[in-house]
C-alpha positions in Angstrom: 104.1 119.4 101.3 105.3 123.0 100.9 106.3 125.5 98.2 110.1 125.1 98.3 113.2 125.3 96.0 114.6 122.0 94.7 117.7 121.9 96.8 115.7 122.6 99.9 113.2 119.9 99.0 115.9 117.3 98.5 117.4 118.1 101.9 113.9 118.1 103.5 113.1 114.7 101.9 116.3 113.2 103.3 115.4 114.4 106.8 111.8 113.3 106.5 112.9 109.8 105.5 115.2 109.6 108.5 112.5 110.8 110.8 110.3 107.9 109.6 107.9 109.7 107.3 105.9 107.6 104.9 105.9 110.0 101.9 106.8 113.4 100.6 104.4 115.4 98.4 104.8 118.4 96.1 102.2 120.9 94.8 101.7 121.5 91.1 100.5 124.0 88.6 101.5 124.5 85.0 101.4 128.3 85.0 100.2 131.0 87.3 98.2 133.8 85.5 98.8 137.4 86.2 95.1 137.9 86.9 93.0 135.2 88.7 89.3 135.5 89.3 88.6 131.8 89.9 87.9 131.2 93.6 90.4 128.9 95.4 88.2 126.4 97.3 90.5 125.9 100.3 91.0 129.4 101.6 88.6 131.8 103.3 87.6 134.5 100.8 88.7 132.3 97.8 91.9 134.2 97.1 94.9 132.5 95.5 97.0 130.5 98.1 100.4 131.9 97.0 101.7 135.0 95.2 101.5 135.1 91.4 105.3 135.2 91.2 105.7 131.8 92.9 108.3 129.5 91.4 106.7 126.5 89.7 108.6 123.3 88.9 107.7 120.1 87.0 106.7 117.8 89.9 108.0 114.6 88.2 111.5 116.1 87.6 111.5 117.5 91.1 110.5 114.2 92.7 113.1 112.3 90.6 115.8 114.4 92.3 114.3 113.3 95.6 114.2 109.7 94.5 117.9 109.8 93.8 118.8 110.6 97.4 116.2 108.5 99.2 115.3 104.8 99.3 112.0 104.2 101.1 109.9 107.4 101.2 107.0 107.5 98.7 106.8 110.4 96.2 103.4 112.1 95.5 101.8 115.1 93.9 99.3 117.2 95.9 97.8 117.6 93.4 98.6 117.2 89.7 96.1 118.9 87.4 95.2 115.8 85.5 92.9 117.0 82.7 95.4 119.8 81.8 97.7 117.4 80.0 97.6 114.7 77.3 97.5 111.3 79.1 100.5 110.1 77.1 102.6 112.9 78.5 101.4 112.1 82.0 101.9 108.4 81.7 105.5 108.9 80.5 106.4 111.3 83.3 104.8 109.2 86.1 106.2 105.9 84.8 109.7 107.4 84.6 109.6 108.5 88.2 108.3 105.1 89.2 111.2 103.4 87.4 113.8 105.8 88.9 112.4 105.3 92.4 111.9 101.6 92.2 108.1 101.8 92.5 107.5 104.7 94.9 105.4 107.1 92.8 101.9 108.2 93.8 99.8 110.2 91.3 97.9 112.6 93.5 95.4 114.1 91.0 92.8 116.8 90.8 90.6 118.4 88.2 91.9 121.9 88.8 90.1 125.0 90.1 91.7 127.7 88.0 89.9 128.4 84.8 92.6 130.8 83.7 95.2 128.0 83.7 93.1 126.0 81.3 92.5 129.0 79.1 96.2 129.6 78.8 96.7 125.9 77.8 93.9 126.1 75.3 91.8 123.4 77.1 88.1 123.8 77.8 87.7 124.1 81.6 84.1 122.8 81.4 85.2 119.4 80.1 87.8 118.7 82.8 85.7 116.1 84.6 84.8 114.1 81.5 88.4 114.3 80.3 89.7 112.9 83.7 87.2 110.0 83.4 88.8 109.0 80.1 92.4 109.6 81.2 92.5 107.3 84.2 91.7 104.0 82.4 94.2 105.1 79.6 96.9 105.5 82.2 96.3 102.2 83.8 96.3 100.4 80.4 99.5 102.2 79.3 101.2 101.1 82.5 100.2 97.5 82.3 99.0 96.3 78.9 101.1 95.4 75.9 99.0 97.6 73.5 96.7 100.5 74.4 94.1 102.1 72.2 91.8 105.0 73.1 88.5 105.9 71.5 86.6 108.4 73.5 85.1 111.9 73.4 88.4 113.6 74.3 91.2 111.0 74.0 91.7 109.1 70.8 94.7 107.2 69.4 95.4 104.0 67.5 97.0 101.0 69.3 100.5 101.8 70.6 103.3 100.3 72.7 104.4 102.0 75.9 107.6 100.9 77.6 109.1 100.7 80.1 106.2 99.8 82.3 106.4 101.3 85.8 107.3 98.8 88.5 103.9 99.2 90.1 102.0 98.7 86.8 98.3 99.3 86.9 98.5 99.3 90.7 100.4 102.6 90.7 98.2 104.6 93.0 96.0 107.3 91.6 94.7 109.4 94.5 92.0 112.0 93.9 91.7 115.2 95.9 88.6 117.4 96.5 85.9 117.4 99.1 82.7 118.0 97.1 80.3 115.2 96.4 81.4 114.8 92.8 85.0 114.7 93.9 84.3 112.0 96.5 82.4 110.0 93.9 85.3 110.3 91.5 87.7 109.0 94.1 85.5 106.1 94.9 84.7 105.3 91.3 88.2 105.7 89.7 90.8 106.1 92.4 93.0 104.1 94.7 92.4 106.6 97.4 91.3 110.1 98.4 93.2 113.1 99.6 91.5 115.6 101.9 92.6 119.2 102.7 92.6 120.7 106.2 90.8 117.9 107.8 89.7 117.4 111.5 88.8 114.1 113.1 85.2 115.0 112.8 85.3 116.0 109.1 87.6 112.9 108.4 85.0 110.6 109.9 82.3 112.1 107.8 84.3 111.9 104.6 85.3 108.3 105.3 81.7 107.3 106.0 80.6 108.8 102.7 83.5 107.2 100.8 82.7 103.8 102.3 79.1 104.2 101.1 80.2 105.2 97.6 82.8 102.3 97.4 79.9 99.9 98.2 77.7 101.6 95.6 80.4 101.1 92.9 81.1 97.5 94.0 84.6 98.3 95.3 84.1 97.8 99.0 86.6 95.0 99.1 89.3 96.8 97.1 92.3 98.6 98.7 91.6 102.3 99.2 93.7 104.7 101.2 92.5 107.9 102.8 95.1 110.7 103.1 94.2 113.8 105.1 96.2 117.0 105.2 96.7 119.1 108.3 98.6 122.2 109.1 102.2 122.0 110.5 101.4 123.6 113.8 98.6 121.2 114.5 100.8 118.1 114.7 100.5 116.1 117.9 100.3 112.5 119.1 96.7 113.0 120.1 95.6 114.5 116.8 97.3 111.8 114.7 95.7 109.1 116.8 92.3 110.7 116.5 92.6 111.1 112.7 93.7 107.4 112.5 90.7 106.4 114.6 88.4 108.4 112.3 89.6 106.4 109.3 92.7 108.2 108.0 95.4 105.9 106.6 98.0 108.7 106.0 98.4 112.2 107.5 100.0 114.7 105.2 101.4 117.9 106.8 101.4 120.9 104.4 101.1 124.6 104.0 102.1 126.8 101.1 102.5 129.8 103.4 104.8 128.5 106.2 108.3 130.1 105.7 111.0 127.7 104.6 113.1 128.6 107.6 110.4 127.1 109.9 110.3 123.7 108.3 113.3 122.2 110.0 111.7 122.9 113.4 108.4 121.4 112.1 110.3 118.3 111.0 112.1 118.0 114.3 108.7 118.1 116.1 107.3 115.5 113.7 110.2 113.2 114.4 109.5 113.3 118.1 105.8 112.7 117.5 106.5 109.7 115.2 108.9 108.3 117.8 106.3 108.5 120.5 103.7 106.8 118.2 106.1 104.0 117.4 106.8 103.6 121.1 103.0 103.6 121.9 102.4 100.9 119.2 105.2 98.7 120.6 103.9 99.1 124.1 100.5 97.9 123.1 
């Protein structure tokens, strides 16, 4: 996961699939305000993670380009600001990618941290949690049921048809990011998984333990639930991946918005070596 141009991402995804990677993820924001006072939660000091002049692309269009040149690698967002859009728009975009990719889409979702982005879109930043709670069941219904109706505080529409259904149907993964207690609860209550940022084996073990407790609390202990953790590119090693897996991570995502594009081929070459070693270790056992 990195901030890259479309042609570079397509080439990167091809190489990642060849190297044996499970998935490719793209970041997402609708706009980037000239002035930002909202604190970014995953950076010391709380400053924005990228310059305000960063190029932003629609993630579903971008991932559709990747889908056209790959066959197995999964396609996710890290993360899509879910309450910033009407769920009908989101449902259509994600379903289209799932159709074009033959069932490889992952909706990595978050509530958003930038109040200014919500202000620009005319949406109340304070209601983003309750909006998301209503959006998720609407998406699942649109993707699987013949008719969908919504009657909530934020989302309301009369019965409607929605076709084509995505190949994954209601099982299309919705994975929630965020490491606060409310975020963990949301993932356990509504999601098919959780996405953590800049995790260590120790922090992963703590998050997994808490998620398991919450899944039990919500009566979902026996349902499939994937834990994805993000690490920085320079941290990749056989030992770290094995330690994260032992701590409960199902997927390790390598990402950084600040690593220069020219460095990514080297990172991918190193990752291919690490994956080959891991496959060899697994075969040996």
